[in-house]
C-alpha positions in Angstrom: -62.0 21.4 43.4 -64.6 23.9 43.3 -66.3 26.0 40.7 -66.4 23.4 37.8 -69.6 22.4 35.9 -71.6 19.6 36.9 -75.1 18.7 35.0 -77.4 16.0 35.9 -77.3 13.8 33.2 -80.2 12.3 31.3 -82.4 9.0 31.8 -85.4 7.6 30.7 -88.3 7.6 32.4 -87.0 9.5 35.7 -85.4 12.7 35.0 -88.5 13.8 33.4 -89.6 17.9 33.8 -91.7 17.1 37.0 -88.4 15.6 38.8 -85.7 18.0 37.2 -87.8 20.8 38.2 -88.5 19.0 41.4 -85.0 18.7 42.3 -83.3 22.7 40.8 -86.0 24.1 43.7 -85.1 21.3 46.1 -81.7 20.5 46.6 -79.7 22.0 43.3 -75.8 22.6 43.1 -76.3 21.1 38.9 -75.9 24.1 36.3 -77.6 22.0 33.3 -80.2 19.0 32.9 -79.9 17.0 30.0 -83.0 16.1 29.3 -83.9 12.3 27.9 -83.1 12.4 24.0 -85.8 12.8 21.9 -86.2 10.4 19.3 -88.0 9.3 15.9 -91.3 7.3 16.3 -92.6 6.4 13.1 -90.9 9.1 11.2 -91.6 11.7 13.1 -90.0 13.1 16.5 -92.4 11.3 19.3 -94.7 13.1 20.9 -94.4 12.7 24.6 -90.9 13.5 24.1 -91.0 16.4 22.1 -94.2 17.5 25.6 -91.0 16.7 27.9 -89.1 19.5 26.8 -91.9 22.3 26.1 -89.9 25.8 27.7 -93.6 26.2 29.0 -92.9 23.4 31.7 -89.5 24.2 32.1 -89.2 26.3 35.0 -86.8 28.3 35.0 -84.6 25.2 35.2 -81.8 25.3 33.3 -82.4 22.8 30.5 -80.1 21.7 28.2 -83.2 19.6 25.3 -81.2 15.8 23.9 -81.7 14.3 21.0 -80.7 10.7 19.2 -80.2 10.2 15.2 -79.4 7.3 13.5 -79.1 10.2 10.1 -79.0 13.1 8.7 -82.6 13.0 8.0 -83.5 12.4 11.8 -81.4 14.5 13.0 -82.8 18.2 10.7 -86.1 16.8 11.7 -85.7 16.5 15.8 -83.8 19.9 15.2 -86.6 21.4 13.5 -88.9 20.4 16.6 -86.6 21.6 19.3 -86.0 24.3 17.3 -89.6 25.4 16.7 -90.1 25.3 20.6 -87.0 28.3 20.8 -84.6 26.0 21.8 -81.2 27.1 20.7 -79.1 25.1 22.6 -79.3 21.0 21.7 -77.4 17.8 23.4 -76.7 15.5 20.7 -76.5 11.2 22.0 -73.9 9.5 20.3 -73.7 7.7 23.8 -76.6 5.4 24.5 -75.5 1.9 24.8 -79.1 0.5 24.6 -79.3 -2.7 21.9 -82.3 -1.2 20.0 -80.8 2.2 20.0 -77.4 0.7 19.0 -78.9 -1.8 16.6 -80.5 1.6 14.6 -77.3 3.1 14.4 -78.4 5.3 17.3 -76.3 6.7 20.4 -72.8 5.1 20.1 -74.5 2.8 17.3 -73.3 6.9 15.5 -69.7 6.5 16.4 -68.3 3.6 14.0 -70.3 4.8 11.0 -68.6 8.2 9.6 -69.9 8.6 6.5 -73.2 9.6 8.7 -71.7 11.2 11.0 -70.3 13.4 8.8 -73.0 14.3 6.9 -74.6 14.9 10.7 -71.6 17.6 11.5 -72.9 19.2 8.1 -75.8 19.7 9.0 -74.6 21.4 12.6 -72.2 23.7 10.2 -75.5 24.7 8.8 -77.0 25.6 11.9 -75.3 28.6 13.4 -78.4 30.0 15.7 -77.7 26.7 17.5 -75.0 26.2 20.3 -74.3 22.2 19.9 -72.7 19.9 22.2 -72.0 15.9 21.7 -73.0 13.2 24.8 -71.1 10.2 23.8 -68.9 7.2 24.7 -65.0 5.8 23.5 -66.8 3.9 21.2 -69.6 0.8 20.9 -66.8 -1.8 20.0 -63.1 -0.5 20.7 -61.6 2.8 21.9 -60.7 4.0 18.4 -64.1 4.5 16.8 -64.2 7.3 19.0 -61.1 9.2 18.1 -61.7 7.8 15.1 -64.9 10.6 14.6 -62.8 13.3 17.1 -61.0 15.1 14.0 -64.6 15.4 12.4 -66.3 16.1 15.6 -62.7 19.2 16.1 -64.1 21.1 12.8 -67.6 21.7 14.7 -68.5 25.0 16.3 -69.3 22.4 19.5 -69.7 23.9 23.3 -67.8 20.5 24.8 -67.9 16.9 25.2 -69.5 14.9 27.7 -67.5 11.8 27.3 -68.0 8.1 29.5 -65.4 5.8 29.7 -66.9 2.7 28.7 -67.6 0.6 25.4 -71.4 0.4 24.7 -71.0 -3.3 24.4 -70.3 -2.9 27.3 -73.4 -0.2 29.1 -72.2 0.2 32.7 -70.9 -2.8 33.8 -66.6 -3.8 33.4 -64.0 -0.2 34.3 -63.5 2.4 33.1 -60.7 2.8 30.2 -59.2 6.1 31.8 -55.8 5.6 29.7 -58.4 6.0 26.8 -60.6 9.1 28.4 -56.7 10.7 28.9 -56.3 9.8 24.9 -59.1 11.0 23.7 -58.6 14.2 25.9 -55.2 14.9 24.7 -56.3 14.8 21.0 -60.1 16.8 22.0 -60.0 19.9 20.7 -62.8 21.5 23.0 -63.7 20.9 25.8 -64.2 18.2 27.8 -67.0 17.2 30.7 -67.2 13.6 32.2 -69.4 11.3 32.9 -69.6 7.7 35.1 -69.4 6.4 38.1 -69.3 9.1 40.3 -71.5 9.0 43.5 -69.7 11.2 45.8 -68.5 15.0 45.2 -65.3 14.0 46.6 -64.9 11.5 43.8 -66.3 14.3 41.3 -63.5 16.5 43.0 -60.7 14.2 42.5 -61.4 13.5 38.7 -60.7 17.4 38.3 -58.0 16.6 40.3 -56.7 14.4 38.1 -57.7 16.0 34.6 -57.2 19.6 35.3 -58.6 19.8 30.9 -61.7 19.0 32.2 -64.6 21.7 32.1 -66.7 19.9 34.4 -68.4 16.2 35.4 -71.9 14.7 34.4 -73.9 12.9 37.2 -76.7 10.5 36.6 -77.1 7.7 38.5 -74.9 9.2 41.8 -77.3 11.7 42.1 -80.9 9.5 41.5 -79.3 7.5 44.4 -78.7 10.6 46.3 -80.1 13.6 45.4 -78.5 15.8 47.7 -75.1 14.3 46.6 -74.2 18.3 46.0 -76.2 19.8 48.8 -74.6 20.3 52.4 -79.0 20.3 54.0 -80.1 17.4 55.2 -81.3 15.1 53.0 -84.2 13.8 54.4 -85.7 17.0 54.3 -84.8 17.4 51.1 -85.6 13.9 49.7 -89.3 14.9 51.7 -89.8 18.5 50.1 -89.2 16.2 46.2 -91.7 13.5 46.8 -94.6 16.2 48.0 -93.8 17.5 44.9 -94.1 14.7 43.1 -96.9 12.9 44.3 -98.5 16.0 43.9 -98.6 16.2 40.5 -98.9 12.4 39.9 -102.2 12.9 42.3 -103.2 15.6 40.1 -102.3 14.8 36.6 -102.4 10.6 36.8 -105.2 8.3 36.7 -105.7 5.6 39.6 -103.3 3.8 42.2 -101.7 1.8 39.3 -100.8 4.7 37.1 -99.2 7.5 39.9 -97.5 4.2 42.1 -95.9 3.5 39.2 -94.0 6.9 38.3 -94.0 7.4 42.2 -91.9 3.6 42.8 -89.7 5.4 39.9 -89.0 8.4 41.3 -88.2 5.7 44.9 -86.1 3.3 42.4 -82.7 4.3 43.0 -82.6 6.6 46.3 -80.8 5.6 48.8 -83.0 5.1 51.9 -82.9 1.7 55.0 -83.7 -0.8 52.5 -86.4 -2.3 54.7 -88.3 1.0 54.1 -87.2 0.8 50.6 -89.0 -2.7 49.5 -92.1 -1.6 51.2 -92.3 1.7 49.1 -91.1 0.1 46.4 -94.0 -3.1 47.0 -96.9 -0.8 47.6 -99.8 -2.3 45.2 -102.1 0.5 46.9 -102.1 4.1 47.6 -102.9 3.4 51.1 -100.1 0.8 51.4 -97.7 3.7 49.9 -98.6 6.0 52.3 -98.2 3.4 55.0 -94.5 2.8 53.7 -93.9 6.3 53.8 -94.7 7.0 57.6 -92.0 4.4 58.3 -89.8 7.7 57.1 -90.8 10.0 59.5 -88.7 7.3 62.3 -85.7 6.8 60.8 -83.2 10.2 61.1 
C-alpha cells in the first residue's frame, strides 16, 4: 500500500517546531506535522504554545496547529490566537487521555459533554474561513461516547477525523478496540485517519488494507522511536543529521548544561538505539560526558 496520508502525531515536550522542522528536513515521508496542543492558561492562550506555532519558525514544514478546549469560550479564544498568526487550518484535540486535561473537561473529557460539543460546533460553523479536523478517541469511559457525538461531527465541514481506538481511561495501555473502530468508520460521514501503536511501515500498510475506507494513518511514538521509519535511507546517518541540527539550536538558544541536556535527553528518550549507548546518553550530567557518550555511536553499525 502506498499513496495514503501520513501524519506525525504531536507529543508534548518532544515534537516542538525545531524537532518537526528537523525531521522534515532529514527524514521526511510525512504529509503533515501536528503541533502539541495550544491550551488556555490563566484565561489566555499559553504564550509558549503560541510561539511554537508561529509560521515564521515552521520553516516550510507542513504544519497543522492543534488546540484543546473545554468549552466554547476557550475554543473561540484559541481559534482567535491561531488565526491571528495567519493559519486557516486547525485540529481540535478531543483525544488527550491525561487526567489533568480530562478532569478539566478537555481532550477525552470533552467527548461525553454533548452540550458543550454542540456549542463548539456552532463556533466551528461560524468560522468558515478555517478548515477544521478532529483528533479523538472512542470515548473516555465507553466507546458509545464517541458514537453519541458523531451526529454532531457529521454535520460539520471537517477535513477528517483522526481516531485512536482506545478509551481515554486506558491511556496507552490495553488492546485497541478494533470492532468499535470499525463501527465508528461505518457511521462516520467524514474521512477517517487511524492513530495508535504503529511502529513499522508494514503495520500502516496492513491497517490501510484492512480498512480500505481510511484516508491514512497518524504515527506518534513509532516515529519518535524510529525517525527513519518512513525512509529507505540509512538510519544512523539520519539520526546524526537530526541530532546535529537540534544540538546546535539548543546550544545557541538555551543556557547552561542543564537546559541543553534536558532538551537533548528529550530527543533521545524514545530513540531505538543500542541500550548501553542510550543509557550513557540519558545519564550524562554534563555536556562533556554527553559528547563522550555520543562518540560511542560512531563505533556502531
